[in-house]
N, C-alpha and C positions, 0 to 999 in steps of 0.2 A: 750388084751391090749396095745395098743400104747404107745411107751417111744421116747422120743428124745435124744441121746445120743451128747453131745456138746462138742467138742475134742478141748480144747485149750492148746496154745501151748507158750513156754518163760520158763524163767530160773525155776521158781517155779516149772514145771514140771518134776525139777532134771537132764534136760539138761543145762548146764551151756553155751554151746556155740551155738550161733545164728547159724540158718539154713544157712545164708548166707557165714558161713564159712565151711561146709560141702562140703565135695568131689562129685562131681558129681555122683558118685559110692554111695555114703552115700544115696543123695536125693534118688535116683531112686530106692535104696533098700525101703527108709520108704514108697514112694510113690506104689509100687510093693507091700509092706504089705499091704497098705490101700486098695488097688485094690483085693489081693485076698481074704484078710475079707469080702469087700462087697459079691464078686462071692459067696463065701461059703454061706452067710446071704441069698444072692437072691437062692441058689440052694434047702435050706431048707425052703424056702420061709416066712421067717422071715424080709426080706429087703421091707421096702416100699422106701427109697430115702438114697442116700448119695452124698454129694457134698461137696467140700472142699470150701472155701471162700477165697477170696481175701484181703490182707492185710488192716489193718487200717489204712494204708496211702490213700486209696482209697474210704473208709469209708463217708458216709454224715450223718449228722444227721440233721431230717425235724420235723419242730412244725407247729403248724397251727390254727389257733383259727376258723377255717372254713368259715369266712367271704372274708379274705384277700389272699393276693399270701402269700404262705408259705414261711417260713424261711428256706434255706438250708446251712448248715455251715461244716466244716470239724472238729468240734470239738464241747465243748466239752469232751473231752476223760480223763479217769482215767490215772493218774501217774502213768504208770504201762509199764514191757515190754512184759504181758504175753497179747496174743490175742486170739480170738474166731476163730479158724482156718478151722474148716471144722464141718463134722454134721450125721450123721446116724438119720433114723428114721424106726424103728423096730415095729414089730407088733409081738410082743410074749406071752405065756402062762402064766408067773410069773414075777412080780418083780424080782424074785433072778436070773432069766433067762437075762434080762436086764443088771444085774449086772455083771452077766457071761460076755458077748458081750462085755460090756463097758472094763474089766478086760483084755480081750483079745487085745482091741484095745489100752489100756493103756500100752501096751510091745512095741508099735513099736518098730521098730530098726532106732539108733540115729546116731550118730558116733561113728565108730570101730566094727558098728554092734550091739551094745550092748543096752538094750532094754531102753528106757529115761523115762518111768513111765512116760508118759502124763496124766494131768487128764481130766477124762472123767466125763462131770456132766450128772447124768441120771435123766432126768424132763419126769412125765408120762405127755401124752399129753390129755386134759381134752376136753370132748365135752361141745356145750351147753346146757345149763336148757332147759327142757321141758317145754314148758308153754301153757298152755288154751287157746291162742289167734289161 
């Protein structure tokens, strides 16, 4: 079963200090934690993909009616300080294992090396329905 684990960053994730205010050592420790987790999942054969995402200031909203040129804007975005920071796609034996991995990811270190309790959303990846066509 494949799951997408969505990593949300922001104050609601129990980290009131914006990452821009972390020391370089704290940022490095946080990134090293992410890399180590991904390496462990790759070694166990559970990792499909993992990536960090650019910040919301680089995101674009695209809308199209399929006939004219698409409309591309830099918003609107929800009024929030939280944003989608990255993801893992894992292929695991059970939903419980996906939750276990998410819990491990949630404990990434932040300022002072303390686990920041990031919110990790666990979503099953659906397959297309089978058709007779």
